[in-house]
N, C-alpha and C positions, 0 to 999 in steps of 0.2 A: 227148254229154256229159251225164252224170247228176249234176247239182249236188246232188241230194237225198242223195248219199253223203257230203257234207261235214257233219260233226257237231262242233260246238264242245264242249269239255269244261268244264262249268259249275264244277265243283269246282276244277279247275286255275286257271281264270280268277279265281275268288274269292280263292284263295290268293295269286296274284300281286298283286291289288289290295290285299289286306290287308298283304302284305309291303312293297310300295312305300310304303304309308301310314305305315310306322314311321319312315321317314327324315325327321327334322326334326319329329317329332310333338310337340305341346305338351300340357300337362296337360288342357286343355279340349277336346281332340280335334282341334284345328286343326293347321296346318302352318306351320313357319317354315323355308322352303327357298328362299331367293332364288337366282337364277341363279348358278351356279359357286361358291356358298358351300360350306363343308365338308359340310353335309348334302346339298346337291345333288350334289356330286362323289361321295359315297358311294352315293347313289341311282343315279347314272349307271353306276358300276362294277357295282353289283348287276344293273342291267338289261342291261348288256353281257353278263354271264354268262348270263342267261336267254336272250338272243338266240343266243349260241353253243351253248347246250344244245339250242336248236331247230334247229341246223344251219345258221345264217346265218354268212356271212363278214362279220366286223365290222371297221370302220375308223373313225377319227375324223379329220375334216378340219381345215383350218387355223384355223377359228373355233370348233372344238369341237363341231360337229354330229356326232352318232353315226349311222352308216349301216350297217345290216345288210342283206346281199344274199343272195338265194336264186336260184341259177341253175337254169334248166330242164334236164332231162335229154334234151331233144329236139334239141340241137345249136344252140339259139338263144342260147347264151352270149354275153355281151358286148353284146347288143342293147338297144334302148330298154326301159325298165322301167315297171311300174306301181308307184307309190310310195304309201305310207300312213304315218301316224305323227302325233306331237303333241309334247308337251314334259314335262319333269320338274320344271321350276322352278315356284314358286308365288308368289302375292302375299303380302305380309307378313301373317301370322296368317290365312291363307286356309284353303281346304278341301282334302280329300284326293283329290278326283276330277277337278278341273280340270286337263286335260292327261294326268293319270295314267290315266284311263279310256280315253282314246284310244290310249295306248301299249299298255296291257295287252290291250285288245280287238284291236288290230292284231296283236300277237304271237300271241294265241290264234287269230285268223283264219288266219294263215300256218301255224301248226301243224296246224290242222284241214284245211287244203287239202293239206298234205303227207300227212297220215294217211289221207286219202280215197283215195289212189292215183291220182287224176286227174292226168295230166301237165299241168304248167303251161305255157302257150303262150309265155311270155316271162319275163325276169327279174322278180323281185319285190323291192322294197326297203322296209325299215322304218326310219324316220328319227326321231331324237330331236333336235329343234331347240333351239339355244342361245337362252336369254333371250327367250322368247316374250312374257313379261309386261312387259318393259321395265324391269327392276330397275336396270339400269345407266343407260340413257338413253331409248331408244325401243323399242317392242315389235316382235315378229316379227323380231328381229335375225338369227337363223340362216338363215331362209328367204330373207330379203332379201339377205344376204351371198352366198348360193348363186347368185344371179342378178345380182350386181353392182348392187344397188339401194340401197346404203347412202348416207346423206347424207354429204357430204364432211366429213371430220374427226370423224364421229360416234363412232368407236371410241375417241377421246381425250376425249370429253365425259362428264359425269356429271349426275345429276339434282339435284345440290346439293352444297354443301360437306360434306366428310367421306365422300362416297359414291365408291366406286371407278369408274374408267372400265372399259370392256370390255377395253381393252388391258392394264390392270394385272392383271385376273383371268386373262387368257390367259398373261401372263408368269409368274404364280404357278403355272400348270399346266405351264410349260416350253415354251410356244409363243412364236413370234416374231410380234408384231402386224404387223410390216412385211410378213409373208408372207400376210396374210389374203386377198389376191387369189387365192391358190391354191385357195380353196374354191369359186371360181366354176365353174359347170357350164353346158353348153349345153342349151337347151330340147329339142333333138333327142334328148337322152338319156332323155326321158320320154314314155311313151304317155299316162299319166294320173296324177292325184294324187287320193287320197281321204283325208278326215280324219273320224274319229268323235270326238264331243265331247259332254259334258253340255250340255243346253240353256242352263243358267244363267238361266232364266226359268220362269214357272209354267204355260205354256200346255199342254204335253204332260201334265204331272202332273195338272192340273185336269181334263183331258178323259179321262184314263185311256188315252192313246194311247202305245204304246212307241217309235215311230220318227217322227222329224221328217226330212223331205226338204228340205234347205235350198235355197232358190231364189237367195238372194243375201246378201251381207254389206254392212253400212252402210259408207259412207266415214267415215274417222276422221281428225281433226286433233288433234295434240298440241302444246301450246305451253308454254313456260316464261315465267312472268311474274316480273319482279323490281321491287321497289319500294324506292327509296333514301330514307332519312330522315337523322336525325342522332342518334346515341346520346348519352345524357347521364345524369346522376344522377337517379334517380327521386324523391329527396327534395328536391333543391335547385333543380331547374329548374321555374320557373313554368309553368303550363299554357299561358298565352298565348304563351310563347316556344318551345314544343316543335315539333319536326318529327318526329312519331311515325310511323315506317314502318308499323307494324301498324294504326294508325287509318286511314291512307290505304288499306292493303290491304283492310281491312274494307269500306270504301266501294266498292272495286272489286268485291269478292265479291258484294255485294248488287246493284250495278249490272249486272254480268254476268248474274246470275240473272234480273233483270227483262228484260234485253235478249233473252235466249234464250227466255224464256216468251212474249214478245211476238210471236215468230215462229210460234207454233202448235205442233201436236202432231207435226210431222214432223222435229223436231230435239230433241236433248238436250244439255245442257252441264253439266260438273261441274268445280269446283275441289276436288280431293280430297286435296291434299297441300300443306302449308304449313310452312316452316321460318323461325323468327324468330331473328335475330342481334342481339346476341350471345346472347340466350336466357337472361337472368338476371332474377330477380324484382325486383331493385332497379336495373335499367338500362332506360332508354327504348329501345325497339327502333330500331336504326339501319338494318336491312335486312330485307326479307322476300322469300323465294323461294316461288313457288306454281306448281302445275301446272294447266293447263286442258285438258280433254278435250271435244271437240265431235264429235257423230255425227249423220249423216243419210243417207238414201238419195238426197237431192236436192242436187245440186251448187249450184244457185242459192241455196238456203237457207243452205248452209254459207258461201257467198261473202258473203251479206248479214250473217250473224252475225259473220264476221271483220271486216267493215267497222265494224259497231256497236261491237265490242270495242276495235278500234284507236282509235275516237273516245273511248271511255271512258278509255283509257290516256293519250291525248294531253292530256286535260283534267286529268290528275293529275301534278303535278310529281314527277320522279324515277322515274316508272313506265316500264318497257320490256317488250317482248315479243319472244321468239325462238321460231321454229317448229322444234320437234324433229322432227316427222314429219307428212306429209300422205299418207294412203292413199286412193286412189279406191275407190269401191264395187266389189264383185266379184260379177258374175253367175255362177251355176253352170251347168255344161254341161247342156243339155237332154237329151241322150241318156243321160248318166250318171244324171240324175234318174229317167228312165224305167227304167233298169236297177235302181235301188234299189227302185222301186215294184214292178217285176216280181218281184224277190226277195221282197219283203214278201207279194205276192199268192200266190206259190207256197208260202210257209211259213204262210199263214193269219194274217199279222200286219197289224194296222191301222197306218196312217201318215197324216201330215198334211204338206202343203207349207207352208213357213213361211220367214220371213226371220230373219236373225241380227243382233241389235243389238250383239253383242260381236265383237271382232276376233279373227282366227285366222290361223295360217300358211297356211290354205287361201285367203287373200286374195291371196297372192303369186303362186301358180302361174298363175292366169288372165291376169296381166299379161304372161306370156311365151307366151301362146297354147296353154298346156297344158290339155287337158280336165280339169276339176276338179269333184269332187262332195263333199258333206258330209252326214254322218248325225248327227242329234241323238238322244240318249236322255234320258229325263226325269231331273231332280233333284228330290228331295222338296220340295214347297212352293215350288219355284223358287229356293231359297236357294243362293247361290254367292258365292265370294270371302269366305267367313266360316267359322268352325269348324263351323257347323250344316250345311254342305254335305253331302248324303247322296244315295245312290242305292239302288235295289233290285237285288239280285244277279241276279234274273231279267231285268231290263231290260238289264243289262250283257251277259248271255249272248245275248239276242235281238239286241242291237246287233252283237256280234261275229259272230253267224251271218249277219246281213244283209250285213255288211261282207265276209265271206268269199265269200258267194254273188255279190256285186256285183263283187268283184275278178275272179272267174272269168268273169263275163259280159262285163266290159270286155276281158279278155284274149282272148276268142274272137270279139269283135265290133268292137273298135277297133284299127285297125292303126297303123303308123308314118307319120310325115309324109314326103312326097316332097319333092324340092327345090323343087317348085312351091308347096308349102304345103298341097296337098290331101292328105286322109287316104286311105291305101291300106287297104282292108278285106281281111281274110283269108278 
């Protein structure tokens, strides 16, 4: 197998990235493309077309995950696949490459593999996951739905008043939310999963290294905090008689910040979204809804943080907390990391092993015993989730090349699982 015959097309890849970046583009260069919004639906339709142009068989499952499949010509049709992919949805006013880089690089990798003439040893799948960013309620929705890992009733919950639930968005697409279970797949359908993503941090860019080999992804807790007060007239209610929900919420914000900081450098916590009700300049806030994001590679620290935060809320009248999602840390497959590094070595590309402080769909597959790997490419100055998010086209091409090479190495070296759970090599 001469992997050196695989050559990605840099020009074609750049055109795809630029085209995808037009859907939901804002005047400042950012993106307004929440999951299953009109902009996202248009982006998804465009990407389906590009997948079909590349010879993939394209389908959409019950929760709107898009799956493109390339069957081998060797008679291994219908067998376990090597999957790759990412997401089209973006955070509000975010950047053009979070998710999009992974999709376009994955598509280019599959095209380059086909054009090399090297027979693929097993089916290959390209996946566009629904609502990775958690625009409706909790993140990595599509990949979790694929393995029956949704929180009970999650599909009918939203991140706040006036925000749609996932079920409503699915109905708008003509899907039946009651049939979401049909999206569930067996882990035995997968040999491995690979995701390419921008780093979303400054390490690779600062070092001038084009490839990050991800060793693991932090555990992530997402909570919804609600603070109840009493609305009233801003001019006629004396200060001493007020029960201002926003004032109480402000105390919680600063107390949570102090509590997380007290636990040291191995944890981060963010209250990044707040909604004030009724939200008028002349009405005392009667209710506040906030989101809390906690992340750490250490379970014990996360547990301690949760305890401290619950104490803070118990001491505030009218405050409550609901857990939206709790994702365990995800270690990446040792052998796949070695394949990524071998691909870099043979292409003369430098790399660095590193962890991920951001969550990705690549967290879900290891929970099912599926060998999983993740490749990072740099983003300029580490900026992400903002309009300034940017990449170098050369880095994208290098990432797509390493992804393609690694897919083939996995295909020829990692077999399917037997009924005993042991891997059969080919």
